[in-house]
C-alpha positions in Angstrom: 11.4 33.0 -6.7 10.6 36.5 -8.1 6.9 37.8 -6.7 4.7 38.6 -9.3 2.7 42.2 -9.7 -0.2 42.5 -7.4 1.1 39.4 -5.4 2.5 41.8 -2.1 4.2 39.5 -0.3 2.4 36.1 -0.7 5.2 33.8 -1.3 4.3 31.1 -4.2 3.5 27.5 -3.3 4.7 24.3 -4.5 2.1 21.4 -4.1 3.8 17.8 -5.0 1.3 15.2 -6.3 2.0 11.6 -5.7 -0.5 9.1 -7.4 -1.1 5.5 -7.9 1.6 4.1 -5.8 0.0 0.4 -5.9 2.0 -0.6 -2.9 1.8 -4.5 -2.5 1.7 -7.0 0.3 5.3 -7.2 1.9 7.7 -9.4 -0.4 5.3 -9.2 -3.9 6.0 -7.2 -6.5 3.5 -5.5 -8.6 3.5 -7.9 -12.0 6.3 -9.8 -10.9 8.9 -6.7 -11.3 7.8 -3.3 -10.3 9.0 -2.6 -6.4 6.2 -0.1 -5.8 7.7 0.5 -1.7 10.7 1.5 -3.2 9.4 3.9 -6.2 7.3 5.4 -3.5 10.0 6.2 -1.1 12.0 7.4 -3.9 9.2 10.2 -4.9 9.0 11.5 -1.1 12.9 11.8 -1.2 12.6 13.4 -4.7 9.9 15.6 -3.5 12.2 17.0 -1.0 14.1 19.0 -4.3 11.3 21.1 -4.6 11.2 22.1 -1.1 7.3 21.5 -1.4 4.5 23.6 1.1 2.3 20.6 1.0 2.3 16.8 -1.1 -1.1 15.3 -2.0 -1.2 11.9 -2.7 -4.1 11.0 -5.4 -5.5 7.7 -4.7 -4.8 3.7 -4.9 -2.4 3.7 -1.9 -2.8 -0.2 -2.1 -2.7 -2.6 -5.3 -6.0 -4.5 -5.0 -6.7 -4.1 -1.6 -3.8 -5.3 0.1 -3.8 -4.8 3.8 -0.9 -2.3 3.9 -2.5 0.9 5.1 -0.8 0.9 8.3 2.6 0.4 7.0 1.7 3.1 4.5 0.1 5.6 7.1 3.6 5.3 8.8 5.8 6.0 5.6 3.5 9.2 4.7 3.6 10.5 8.6 7.3 10.0 8.4 7.5 11.9 5.0 5.7 14.8 6.4 7.8 14.9 9.2 11.0 14.8 7.1 9.6 17.3 4.6 8.0 19.7 6.8 4.9 19.8 5.2 1.2 18.2 5.3 1.1 14.9 3.4 -2.7 14.9 2.3 -4.2 11.6 1.2 -7.2 10.4 -0.7 -8.3 6.7 -1.2 -8.8 5.3 -4.6 -10.7 2.4 -6.1 -8.2 -0.2 -4.8 -8.4 1.3 -1.1 -11.2 -0.5 0.5 -13.7 2.0 2.1 -12.3 3.0 5.4 -8.6 2.0 4.8 -7.7 5.9 4.5 -9.2 7.1 8.1 -7.8 8.9 11.4 -4.3 7.5 10.7 -3.6 9.9 7.6 -4.2 13.5 6.9 -3.0 14.3 10.6 -2.8 17.9 9.7 -6.4 18.2 9.0 -8.5 21.2 9.8 -11.9 19.2 9.4 -13.6 16.0 8.3 -16.7 15.6 6.0 -19.2 12.6 5.7 -16.4 10.4 5.1 -13.3 9.6 6.9 -11.2 10.6 3.9 -13.1 13.5 3.0 -10.9 16.3 4.5 -9.8 20.1 4.5 -6.4 21.2 5.0 -5.2 24.6 4.4 -1.6 25.6 3.6 -0.5 29.2 3.8 -4.1 30.6 2.3 -4.6 27.5 -0.1 -7.5 25.6 0.6 -6.9 21.7 -0.2 -10.1 19.7 0.1 -10.1 15.8 -0.3 -13.1 13.5 -1.3 -13.6 10.3 -1.4 -14.9 8.8 -4.7 -14.7 5.3 -3.6 -15.5 2.7 -6.7 -13.6 -0.3 -5.1 -13.7 -3.1 -7.0 -15.9 -1.1 -9.6 -15.8 0.8 -13.0 -16.5 4.1 -11.6 -16.1 6.3 -8.8 -18.8 8.8 -7.6 -19.7 11.5 -5.1 -23.1 11.0 -3.2 -25.4 13.9 -2.3 -23.9 14.3 1.2 -20.6 14.9 -0.4 -22.0 17.3 -3.0 -23.6 19.2 -0.4 -20.6 19.2 2.2 -18.3 20.6 -0.7 -21.0 23.3 -1.7 -21.3 24.4 1.7 -17.3 24.7 1.8 -17.2 26.7 -1.2 -19.7 29.3 0.2 -16.8 31.3 1.7 -13.6 31.6 -0.7 -10.0 30.8 0.5 -7.3 33.5 0.3 -5.7 31.8 -2.4 -8.2 29.6 -3.7 -8.9 26.0 -3.5 -7.6 22.6 -5.1 -9.9 19.7 -5.2 -8.7 16.4 -5.0 -10.5 13.4 -6.5 -9.2 10.2 -7.5 -11.6 9.4 -10.6 -11.2 12.1 -13.1 -14.4 13.9 -13.8 -13.4 13.8 -17.5 -13.2 11.1 -19.7 -9.7 9.3 -20.4 -7.8 9.9 -23.5 -7.5 6.3 -24.2 -10.2 4.5 -25.5 -8.7 1.5 -23.4 -9.9 3.1 -20.2 -13.1 4.9 -21.4 -15.9 4.7 -18.7 -13.7 4.5 -15.8 -13.7 8.0 -14.5 -16.0 9.9 -12.0 -19.9 9.0 -12.6 -22.2 12.0 -13.4 -19.3 14.5 -13.6 -21.6 17.3 -14.1 -23.4 17.3 -10.8 -19.7 18.2 -9.4 -19.4 20.8 -12.1 -22.8 22.7 -11.1 -21.2 23.0 -7.7 -17.3 23.9 -9.1 -18.6 26.3 -11.8 -17.8 29.7 -10.3 -16.3 29.1 -7.2 -12.8 29.2 -6.0 -11.3 26.1 -7.3 -8.3 26.8 -9.3 -7.3 23.2 -9.8 -9.0 19.8 -9.8 -6.2 17.4 -9.3 -6.8 13.7 -10.0 -4.8 10.2 -10.6 -6.6 6.9 -11.9 -5.5 6.8 -15.4 -1.9 6.2 -15.1 -1.2 8.9 -17.7 -0.2 12.5 -17.3 -2.9 14.7 -18.9 -5.0 17.9 -18.7 -8.6 18.7 -19.4 -11.2 20.8 -18.1 -14.8 20.3 -16.2 -16.8 22.9 -17.5 -14.3 26.1 -16.6 -12.2 24.3 -14.3 -8.9 22.8 -15.2 -8.3 19.3 -14.4 -4.9 17.3 -13.9 -4.5 14.1 -14.1 -1.3 13.2 -12.3 1.2 10.2 -13.9 1.5 7.1 -11.5 4.5 6.5 -9.5 3.9 2.5 -9.9 4.0 2.7 -14.0 2.5 4.3 -16.6 0.5 3.6 -19.8 2.5 3.4 -23.0 0.5 6.1 -25.3 1.0 4.3 -28.3 0.1 1.2 -27.0 -2.7 1.9 -24.6 -2.9 -1.7 -23.0 0.7 -1.9 -22.1 2.3 -0.7 -19.0 6.0 0.7 -18.7 8.4 0.0 -16.2 10.4 3.1 -15.6 13.5 3.8 -14.1 12.2 6.3 -11.6 9.0 7.2 -9.6 6.8 9.6 -11.2 4.9 12.5 -9.9 3.9 16.0 -10.8 4.9 19.4 -9.3 2.5 22.0 -8.9 3.6 25.8 -8.5 0.8 28.1 -7.4 0.7 31.7 -7.4 -2.2 34.5 -7.1 -2.3 34.6 -10.8 -1.5 31.3 -11.9 -0.8 27.5 -11.3 1.9 26.0 -13.3 1.9 22.1 -13.4 4.5 19.7 -15.0 5.5 15.9 -14.4 8.8 14.8 -13.1 10.7 11.7 -12.3 12.7 10.6 -9.2 15.2 9.6 -11.7 15.9 12.8 -12.8 15.7 14.7 -9.2 17.8 12.1 -7.8 20.4 11.5 -10.6 19.4 7.7 -10.7 20.2 7.2 -14.5 23.6 6.3 -15.3 22.9 7.7 -19.1 20.0 8.2 -21.2 17.0 5.4 -20.9 13.7 5.0 -22.4 10.7 2.9 -20.0 10.3 -0.8 -21.2 7.6 -2.7 -21.4 6.3 -4.8 -18.7 4.4 -8.0 -19.5 1.0 -7.8 -17.8 -2.3 -9.3 -19.1 -4.0 -7.2 -16.1 -3.1 -3.5 -15.5 -4.1 -2.0 -12.0 -5.6 1.2 -12.9 
């Protein structure tokens, strides 16, 4: 890849974003038909195609609080070894408080108020993860201690700026069916991020790729590994041929983001195909 003018010898970075794996207890399929363990393994395998400098996992590692986090940590740490880059994980509203703890984020530089509040640095790019909680609740939130910790970190800029990881997007969903399920009181966060070196906020939760802004800070909502919502039928979930994830290519002057499928990256499709609806009366967002 060519260096952009003014970038000197700083190599562009690639960050792969995996989100909403919704891993189920052993032997169970999500909504009776989706093997989320297989999809998660496919996502990590496909990530290797992009030679990532970091992989971030933006929450809902488990489905409905399933006790799978020990096994998930083993898989994530193995992926970290196989890919040769840090795998950075935050919890979502399906992960009980404390589930993402010491067995995850083995490359962290420091830890904040909660075990999943972490700081990593990858070739000058600082990646801060925050636990927005919300287990079995409608919204996520950041408390005053977390906000103060974030503000103190941001007083010193990083050489390549900062990515902030939150499971709950600090912006409203594009679908009315998911309205009111993001981060509670996002303007408290905006007061800290405005004018900081945060280049992008990376979130999950909505099971649909979208972009937005929190004041002047870009927000990227990743597609889910497990399943995504049909934009033409917002309460209908889709059984897709591969795991969906996002790729962020970071240079000094820009961040280019796009969604990809493991079916595309690994050539799993025999031919062109479209996602099929899955019968479910209660999607796991």
